[in-house]
C-alpha positions in Angstrom: 97.2 -155.4 136.9 95.9 -152.8 134.5 93.5 -155.0 132.4 92.0 -154.2 129.0 88.6 -155.7 128.5 86.3 -156.0 125.5 82.6 -156.5 126.1 82.9 -154.9 129.5 79.4 -153.6 129.7 77.4 -156.7 128.8 75.9 -159.2 131.2 79.1 -161.1 131.8 81.5 -158.2 131.1 80.0 -155.9 133.7 80.3 -158.6 136.3 84.0 -159.2 135.3 84.7 -155.5 135.6 83.2 -155.3 139.1 85.2 -158.5 140.1 88.5 -157.0 138.8 88.0 -153.7 140.5 87.0 -155.4 143.8 90.3 -157.3 143.7 92.5 -154.3 143.1 93.0 -154.4 139.4 92.6 -151.4 137.1 90.3 -151.7 134.1 90.5 -150.2 130.6 87.1 -150.9 129.0 86.4 -150.8 125.2 83.2 -148.9 124.5 81.6 -148.5 121.1 78.7 -146.3 122.0 78.1 -143.3 124.3 75.8 -145.5 126.5 78.5 -148.1 126.9 81.1 -145.5 127.6 78.9 -144.0 130.3 78.2 -147.4 131.9 81.9 -148.3 131.9 82.9 -145.0 133.5 80.1 -145.3 136.1 81.5 -148.8 137.0 84.9 -147.3 137.6 86.7 -148.2 134.4 88.8 -146.1 132.2 87.1 -145.8 128.8 88.7 -146.7 125.5 86.4 -145.6 122.6 86.0 -148.1 119.7 84.7 -151.4 118.6 86.0 -154.8 117.6 86.5 -153.6 114.0 88.9 -150.9 115.2 92.0 -153.0 115.1 94.5 -150.2 115.8 92.5 -149.2 118.9 92.7 -152.8 120.1 96.4 -153.0 119.5 97.2 -149.8 121.3 95.0 -150.6 124.3 96.5 -154.1 124.6 100.0 -152.7 124.4 99.2 -150.3 127.3 97.8 -153.0 129.5 99.2 -155.7 131.8 96.7 -158.2 130.6 93.7 -158.6 128.3 90.3 -160.2 128.7 88.1 -160.6 125.6 84.4 -161.0 125.9 82.9 -158.9 123.1 80.8 -160.5 120.3 78.3 -159.0 117.9 75.7 -161.7 118.9 73.8 -161.3 115.6 72.0 -164.6 115.1 69.5 -163.3 112.7 70.9 -165.1 109.7 73.8 -167.4 108.7 75.4 -164.4 106.9 75.1 -162.1 109.9 76.6 -164.8 112.2 79.4 -165.4 109.8 80.2 -161.7 109.7 80.3 -161.5 113.6 82.6 -164.5 113.7 84.9 -163.0 111.2 85.0 -159.7 113.0 85.9 -161.4 116.3 88.6 -163.5 114.6 90.3 -160.4 113.2 90.1 -158.7 116.6 91.7 -161.6 118.4 94.5 -161.7 115.9 95.2 -158.0 116.5 95.2 -158.4 120.3 97.5 -161.4 120.0 99.9 -159.4 117.9 100.1 -156.7 120.5 100.8 -159.2 123.3 103.3 -161.4 121.5 106.6 -161.7 123.4 105.3 -159.9 126.6 104.4 -163.0 128.7 101.2 -161.1 129.7 97.9 -162.9 130.3 95.3 -163.0 127.5 92.0 -164.6 128.5 89.5 -165.3 125.8 86.0 -166.8 126.0 84.6 -169.7 124.0 81.9 -172.3 124.5 81.9 -175.6 126.2 82.1 -178.5 123.7 79.8 -181.5 123.3 81.0 -185.0 124.1 78.6 -187.7 122.9 77.2 -189.7 125.8 79.0 -187.9 128.7 79.8 -184.5 130.1 82.5 -182.6 128.2 85.7 -181.9 130.1 88.4 -179.2 129.8 90.4 -181.7 127.8 87.8 -182.0 125.0 88.4 -179.9 121.9 86.0 -177.2 121.0 84.4 -177.5 117.5 86.0 -175.8 114.6 83.2 -176.5 112.1 79.5 -175.8 112.2 77.7 -172.4 112.6 80.2 -171.0 115.1 83.2 -173.1 114.1 85.1 -170.0 113.2 85.1 -168.9 116.8 86.7 -172.2 117.8 89.5 -171.7 115.2 90.1 -168.2 116.4 90.4 -169.3 120.0 92.7 -172.1 119.0 94.9 -169.4 117.4 95.0 -167.5 120.6 95.9 -170.6 122.7 98.8 -171.3 120.2 100.3 -167.9 121.2 101.6 -169.8 124.3 104.6 -170.6 122.2 105.1 -167.0 121.3 105.4 -165.5 124.7 101.7 -164.9 125.6 100.1 -166.4 128.7 97.0 -167.2 126.7 94.1 -169.1 128.2 90.4 -169.7 127.4 87.4 -169.7 129.7 84.7 -171.8 128.2 81.2 -170.5 128.9 78.2 -172.8 129.0 75.1 -172.4 126.9 73.5 -170.1 129.5 75.3 -167.5 131.6 72.5 -166.0 133.6 71.7 -163.3 136.1 68.3 -162.5 137.5 66.8 -164.8 135.0 68.3 -163.2 131.9 71.1 -164.2 129.6 72.4 -167.0 127.4 70.4 -169.6 125.5 67.8 -169.6 128.2 67.4 -165.9 127.6 66.9 -166.6 123.9 64.2 -169.1 124.8 62.6 -166.5 126.9 62.7 -163.8 124.2 61.2 -166.2 121.6 58.5 -167.3 124.1 57.5 -163.7 124.6 57.3 -163.1 120.8 55.5 -166.4 119.8 53.3 -167.0 122.9 54.8 -170.5 123.4 57.6 -171.5 125.6 59.2 -174.0 123.2 62.1 -176.4 123.0 63.6 -178.4 120.2 63.3 -182.1 119.9 62.0 -184.0 122.9 63.6 -181.6 125.3 65.7 -184.1 127.1 68.9 -182.6 125.7 71.0 -181.0 128.5 72.5 -177.5 128.7 75.2 -176.5 131.2 74.8 -173.1 132.9 76.5 -170.7 135.3 75.6 -167.5 137.1 77.4 -164.4 135.6 78.9 -163.5 139.0 80.5 -166.9 139.3 81.8 -166.8 135.7 83.4 -163.4 136.5 85.4 -164.9 139.4 86.8 -167.5 137.0 87.8 -164.9 134.5 89.8 -163.2 137.2 91.4 -166.4 138.4 92.4 -167.3 134.8 93.9 -163.8 134.4 95.9 -164.2 137.7 96.8 -167.8 137.7 96.2 -169.8 134.5 99.1 -171.3 132.7 99.7 -170.6 129.0 97.7 -172.7 126.6 95.1 -173.9 129.1 91.3 -174.1 128.9 88.8 -173.9 131.8 85.1 -174.6 132.2 82.8 -171.9 133.8 80.2 -174.5 134.6 78.0 -174.7 137.7 75.0 -176.8 136.5 76.4 -179.6 134.4 73.2 -180.0 132.4 69.6 -179.0 132.8 67.1 -180.6 130.5 65.8 -178.0 128.1 62.2 -179.0 128.6 62.7 -178.2 132.3 64.1 -174.8 131.4 61.2 -174.2 129.1 58.8 -175.3 131.8 60.0 -172.7 134.3 59.9 -170.0 131.5 56.4 -171.0 130.6 55.1 -171.0 134.1 56.7 -167.6 134.9 55.3 -166.0 131.7 52.0 -167.8 131.8 52.6 -169.5 128.5 52.0 -173.1 127.2 55.1 -175.3 127.0 55.5 -177.2 123.7 58.1 -178.7 121.4 58.9 -176.6 118.3 60.9 -177.2 115.2 64.7 -176.7 115.5 64.4 -174.2 112.6 62.6 -171.9 115.1 66.1 -170.9 116.3 67.6 -170.1 113.0 71.3 -170.9 112.5 71.5 -172.0 116.1 68.9 -174.7 115.7 71.3 -177.5 115.4 73.1 -176.4 118.6 69.8 -175.9 120.5 68.8 -179.5 119.7 72.1 -181.0 120.8 72.8 -182.7 124.1 75.8 -180.9 125.6 76.4 -181.3 129.3 79.8 -180.2 130.7 81.9 -180.7 133.8 84.2 -178.2 135.6 85.9 -180.7 138.0 89.4 -179.9 136.9 88.7 -176.1 136.9 87.5 -176.2 140.5 90.5 -178.4 141.6 93.3 -176.5 139.9 92.1 -172.9 140.1 90.1 -173.2 143.3 86.9 -171.9 141.7 83.8 -172.3 143.8 80.5 -171.2 142.3 78.2 -169.7 145.0 75.3 -168.1 143.2 71.8 -169.5 142.3 71.5 -172.3 139.7 69.8 -171.6 136.4 66.4 -173.1 137.3 66.3 -171.1 140.6 67.4 -167.9 138.9 64.7 -168.2 136.2 62.2 -167.8 139.0 63.1 -164.1 138.8 61.5 -163.7 135.4 58.6 -161.3 135.3 55.5 -161.9 133.1 
Protein backbone atom coordinates (compact mmCIF):
# COMPACT_ATOMS: atom_id res chain seq x y z
CA UNK A 1 0.00 0.00 0.00
CA UNK A 2 0.90 3.65 -0.35
CA UNK A 3 0.28 4.95 3.17
CA UNK A 4 -0.15 8.56 4.27
CA UNK A 5 1.03 9.07 7.84
CA UNK A 6 0.82 12.07 10.14
CA UNK A 7 3.33 12.34 12.97
CA UNK A 8 5.76 10.14 11.07
CA UNK A 9 8.94 11.59 12.57
CA UNK A 10 8.11 11.31 16.27
CA UNK A 11 9.08 8.54 18.66
CA UNK A 12 6.23 6.30 17.54
CA UNK A 13 5.85 7.59 14.01
CA UNK A 14 9.46 7.01 13.02
CA UNK A 15 9.11 3.40 14.19
CA UNK A 16 5.88 3.01 12.20
CA UNK A 17 7.48 4.42 9.05
CA UNK A 18 10.39 1.98 9.35
CA UNK A 19 7.98 -0.90 9.96
CA UNK A 20 5.87 -0.03 6.92
CA UNK A 21 8.85 0.32 4.62
CA UNK A 22 10.36 -2.93 5.88
CA UNK A 23 7.16 -4.74 4.87
CA UNK A 24 6.94 -3.35 1.35
CA UNK A 25 4.62 -0.41 1.84
CA UNK A 26 5.29 3.06 0.45
CA UNK A 27 4.98 6.03 2.81
CA UNK A 28 3.82 9.62 2.36
CA UNK A 29 4.82 11.49 5.52
CA UNK A 30 3.37 14.82 6.65
CA UNK A 31 6.16 17.21 7.67
CA UNK A 32 5.55 20.64 9.16
CA UNK A 33 9.19 21.76 9.50
CA UNK A 34 12.37 21.51 7.47
CA UNK A 35 13.87 19.24 10.12
CA UNK A 36 10.89 16.87 9.97
CA UNK A 37 10.99 16.86 6.19
CA UNK A 38 14.67 15.96 6.21
CA UNK A 39 14.09 13.18 8.75
CA UNK A 40 11.18 11.73 6.77
CA UNK A 41 13.14 11.79 3.52
CA UNK A 42 16.17 10.21 5.17
CA UNK A 43 13.94 7.41 6.46
CA UNK A 44 12.78 6.67 2.92
CA UNK A 45 9.39 8.39 2.90
CA UNK A 46 7.95 10.78 0.34
CA UNK A 47 7.45 14.14 2.05
CA UNK A 48 4.16 16.03 2.17
CA UNK A 49 4.73 19.53 3.53
CA UNK A 50 2.15 20.81 5.99
CA UNK A 51 0.70 20.44 9.47
CA UNK A 52 -2.53 19.27 11.08
CA UNK A 53 -4.08 22.69 10.55
CA UNK A 54 -3.59 22.43 6.76
CA UNK A 55 -6.84 20.61 6.04
CA UNK A 56 -6.66 20.82 2.24
CA UNK A 57 -3.19 19.26 2.35
CA UNK A 58 -4.53 16.43 4.50
CA UNK A 59 -7.48 15.80 2.20
CA UNK A 60 -5.30 15.74 -0.92
CA UNK A 61 -2.70 13.39 0.56
CA UNK A 62 -5.35 11.03 1.93
CA UNK A 63 -7.10 10.90 -1.44
CA UNK A 64 -3.80 9.92 -3.09
CA UNK A 65 -3.05 7.12 -0.61
CA UNK A 66 -4.25 3.54 -0.24
CA UNK A 67 -4.52 3.98 3.52
CA UNK A 68 -3.93 6.50 6.31
CA UNK A 69 -2.31 6.25 9.74
CA UNK A 70 -2.79 9.22 12.07
CA UNK A 71 -0.30 9.82 14.91
CA UNK A 72 0.30 13.58 15.04
CA UNK A 73 -0.69 15.64 18.08
CA UNK A 74 0.55 19.01 19.33
CA UNK A 75 1.40 17.54 22.77
CA UNK A 76 1.12 20.95 24.44
CA UNK A 77 0.20 20.23 28.07
CA UNK A 78 1.38 23.60 29.38
CA UNK A 79 -2.14 24.78 30.24
CA UNK A 80 -5.76 23.66 29.91
CA UNK A 81 -6.20 26.19 27.11
CA UNK A 82 -3.21 24.90 25.15
CA UNK A 83 -4.38 21.31 25.56
CA UNK A 84 -7.90 22.22 24.42
CA UNK A 85 -6.48 23.91 21.32
CA UNK A 86 -4.40 20.83 20.48
CA UNK A 87 -7.44 18.58 20.88
CA UNK A 88 -9.56 20.84 18.66
CA UNK A 89 -6.85 20.93 15.97
CA UNK A 90 -6.63 17.15 15.93
CA UNK A 91 -10.41 16.77 15.77
CA UNK A 92 -10.64 18.98 12.69
CA UNK A 93 -7.78 17.08 11.04
CA UNK A 94 -9.44 13.70 11.66
CA UNK A 95 -12.71 14.97 10.20
CA UNK A 96 -10.90 16.18 7.06
CA UNK A 97 -9.09 12.88 6.61
CA UNK A 98 -12.33 11.00 7.10
CA UNK A 99 -14.04 13.09 4.42
CA UNK A 100 -11.35 12.20 1.90
CA UNK A 101 -11.65 8.48 2.64
CA UNK A 102 -15.45 8.18 2.77
CA UNK A 103 -16.73 5.54 0.38
CA UNK A 104 -13.28 4.20 -0.55
CA UNK A 105 -13.14 1.12 1.75
CA UNK A 106 -9.54 2.11 2.48
CA UNK A 107 -8.00 1.64 5.95
CA UNK A 108 -7.81 4.59 8.34
CA UNK A 109 -5.91 3.80 11.54
CA UNK A 110 -6.01 6.36 14.34
CA UNK A 111 -4.41 6.38 17.77
CA UNK A 112 -6.09 6.94 21.10
CA UNK A 113 -5.38 6.04 24.71
CA UNK A 114 -6.29 2.97 26.69
CA UNK A 115 -9.27 3.60 28.98
CA UNK A 116 -9.52 3.06 32.72
CA UNK A 117 -11.76 0.36 34.17
CA UNK A 118 -12.17 0.59 37.97
CA UNK A 119 -10.80 -2.44 39.78
CA UNK A 120 -9.51 -4.32 36.73
CA UNK A 121 -7.46 -4.09 33.56
CA UNK A 122 -9.29 -2.33 30.73
CA UNK A 123 -10.01 -4.37 27.62
CA UNK A 124 -10.57 -3.56 23.97
CA UNK A 125 -14.34 -3.63 24.63
CA UNK A 126 -14.21 -0.79 27.17
CA UNK A 127 -15.11 2.66 25.83
CA UNK A 128 -12.56 5.43 25.85
CA UNK A 129 -13.54 8.53 27.86
CA UNK A 130 -15.26 11.41 26.12
CA UNK A 131 -15.01 13.85 29.02
CA UNK A 132 -12.15 15.18 31.11
CA UNK A 133 -8.96 16.93 29.92
CA UNK A 134 -8.60 14.87 26.75
CA UNK A 135 -12.22 13.83 26.28
CA UNK A 136 -12.32 15.65 22.96
CA UNK A 137 -9.81 13.17 21.59
CA UNK A 138 -12.15 10.33 22.55
CA UNK A 139 -15.05 11.99 20.77
CA UNK A 140 -12.96 12.54 17.64
CA UNK A 141 -11.81 8.92 17.58
CA UNK A 142 -15.41 7.80 18.04
CA UNK A 143 -16.28 9.85 14.98
CA UNK A 144 -13.58 8.10 12.98
CA UNK A 145 -14.77 4.64 14.03
CA UNK A 146 -18.31 5.61 13.01
CA UNK A 147 -16.99 5.99 9.45
CA UNK A 148 -17.23 2.21 9.23
CA UNK A 149 -20.83 2.74 8.14
CA UNK A 150 -19.68 5.16 5.42
CA UNK A 151 -17.24 2.98 3.54
CA UNK A 152 -14.05 3.50 5.55
CA UNK A 153 -12.14 0.60 7.15
CA UNK A 154 -11.52 2.67 10.25
CA UNK A 155 -9.81 1.25 13.33
CA UNK A 156 -8.13 2.59 16.46
CA UNK A 157 -4.88 1.52 18.08
CA UNK A 158 -5.09 2.48 21.73
CA UNK A 159 -1.72 3.43 23.13
CA UNK A 160 -0.86 3.00 26.81
CA UNK A 161 0.30 5.78 29.12
CA UNK A 162 3.92 5.18 28.16
CA UNK A 163 5.24 4.27 24.71
CA UNK A 164 8.99 4.09 25.21
CA UNK A 165 12.28 3.53 23.42
CA UNK A 166 15.72 3.74 25.04
CA UNK A 167 14.11 5.07 28.22
CA UNK A 168 12.34 7.98 26.51
CA UNK A 169 8.71 8.70 25.69
CA UNK A 170 5.20 8.79 27.13
CA UNK A 171 4.16 9.57 30.69
CA UNK A 172 7.37 8.01 32.04
CA UNK A 173 9.24 10.46 29.82
CA UNK A 174 7.25 13.32 31.33
CA UNK A 175 8.13 12.06 34.82
CA UNK A 176 11.78 12.00 33.78
CA UNK A 177 11.67 15.53 32.38
CA UNK A 178 10.00 16.93 35.49
CA UNK A 179 12.49 15.06 37.68
CA UNK A 180 15.39 16.70 35.85
CA UNK A 181 13.78 20.13 36.28
CA UNK A 182 12.79 19.82 39.95
CA UNK A 183 15.52 17.58 41.34
CA UNK A 184 12.95 15.07 42.62
CA UNK A 185 11.69 11.90 40.96
CA UNK A 186 8.07 12.30 41.97
CA UNK A 187 4.77 10.45 41.70
CA UNK A 188 1.19 11.46 42.48
CA UNK A 189 -0.69 9.93 45.39
CA UNK A 190 0.78 6.84 47.04
CA UNK A 191 2.28 5.63 43.77
CA UNK A 192 0.41 2.32 43.71
CA UNK A 193 -1.59 3.38 40.65
CA UNK A 194 -0.64 1.33 37.60
CA UNK A 195 0.24 2.49 34.10
CA UNK A 196 0.37 0.19 31.07
CA UNK A 197 3.31 0.50 28.67
CA UNK A 198 4.72 -0.71 25.35
CA UNK A 199 7.97 -0.37 23.43
CA UNK A 200 7.62 1.89 20.38
CA UNK A 201 8.94 -0.81 18.05
CA UNK A 202 6.24 -3.21 19.22
CA UNK A 203 3.56 -0.53 18.89
CA UNK A 204 4.71 0.06 15.30
CA UNK A 205 4.04 -3.57 14.43
CA UNK A 206 0.48 -3.26 15.71
CA UNK A 207 -0.17 -0.17 13.61
CA UNK A 208 0.94 -2.13 10.53
CA UNK A 209 -1.23 -5.11 11.45
CA UNK A 210 -4.26 -2.87 11.97
CA UNK A 211 -3.63 -1.23 8.59
CA UNK A 212 -3.40 -4.59 6.86
CA UNK A 213 -5.94 -6.69 8.75
CA UNK A 214 -8.26 -4.84 11.15
CA UNK A 215 -11.97 -4.89 10.43
CA UNK A 216 -13.88 -1.62 10.25
CA UNK A 217 -14.98 -0.11 13.55
CA UNK A 218 -12.58 -2.08 15.75
CA UNK A 219 -10.23 -1.01 18.55
CA UNK A 220 -6.96 -2.65 19.60
CA UNK A 221 -4.64 -2.35 22.59
CA UNK A 222 -0.91 -1.76 22.07
CA UNK A 223 -0.13 -2.96 25.60
CA UNK A 224 2.84 -5.09 26.63
CA UNK A 225 3.14 -4.31 30.37
CA UNK A 226 -0.41 -4.38 31.76
CA UNK A 227 0.42 -2.05 34.63
CA UNK A 228 3.61 -0.94 36.37
CA UNK A 229 3.14 0.88 39.66
CA UNK A 230 4.10 4.52 39.23
CA UNK A 231 6.31 4.53 42.31
CA UNK A 232 8.33 1.70 40.73
CA UNK A 233 8.71 3.77 37.57
CA UNK A 234 9.77 6.79 39.63
CA UNK A 235 12.21 4.64 41.60
CA UNK A 236 14.09 3.58 38.47
CA UNK A 237 14.12 7.16 37.20
CA UNK A 238 15.42 8.41 40.54
CA UNK A 239 18.13 5.79 40.72
CA UNK A 240 19.30 6.39 37.15
CA UNK A 241 19.34 10.19 37.62
CA UNK A 242 20.70 10.12 41.18
CA UNK A 243 17.62 11.91 42.58
CA UNK A 244 15.40 11.35 45.63
CA UNK A 245 12.08 9.59 45.03
CA UNK A 246 9.12 11.27 46.72
CA UNK A 247 5.34 11.75 46.41
CA UNK A 248 4.34 15.11 44.94
CA UNK A 249 0.97 16.87 44.50
CA UNK A 250 -1.03 15.86 41.43
CA UNK A 251 -1.07 19.56 40.50
CA UNK A 252 2.63 19.18 39.68
CA UNK A 253 1.50 17.66 36.39
CA UNK A 254 -0.86 20.47 35.36
CA UNK A 255 -3.95 19.48 33.37
CA UNK A 256 -2.76 15.86 33.31
CA UNK A 257 -2.67 15.60 37.10
CA UNK A 258 -5.99 13.76 37.40
CA UNK A 259 -4.82 11.21 34.82
CA UNK A 260 -1.41 10.81 36.43
CA UNK A 261 -3.09 9.96 39.74
CA UNK A 262 -5.46 7.36 38.27
CA UNK A 263 -5.09 3.58 38.35
CA UNK A 264 -5.41 2.48 34.71
CA UNK A 265 -3.99 -0.95 33.84
CA UNK A 266 -4.97 -2.44 30.48
CA UNK A 267 -4.98 -5.81 28.75
CA UNK A 268 -4.18 -6.69 25.14
CA UNK A 269 -5.34 -10.31 25.19
CA UNK A 270 -7.85 -9.97 22.36
CA UNK A 271 -5.43 -7.92 20.25
CA UNK A 272 -2.80 -10.64 20.52
CA UNK A 273 -5.29 -13.41 19.75
CA UNK A 274 -7.06 -11.80 16.79
CA UNK A 275 -4.25 -9.89 15.07
CA UNK A 276 -1.40 -12.17 16.11
CA UNK A 277 0.54 -9.34 17.74
CA UNK A 278 3.53 -10.50 19.81
CA UNK A 279 5.56 -7.83 21.64
CA UNK A 280 9.26 -8.70 21.64
CA UNK A 281 11.11 -5.65 22.97
CA UNK A 282 12.11 -4.66 26.53
CA UNK A 283 9.54 -3.79 29.19
CA UNK A 284 9.30 -0.24 30.50
CA UNK A 285 11.24 -0.80 33.72
CA UNK A 286 14.03 -2.56 31.81
CA UNK A 287 14.10 0.12 29.13
CA UNK A 288 14.34 2.92 31.72
CA UNK A 289 17.73 1.49 32.65
CA UNK A 290 18.95 3.24 29.48
CA UNK A 291 18.42 6.67 31.09
CA UNK A 292 21.60 8.68 31.44
CA UNK A 293 22.18 11.05 34.41
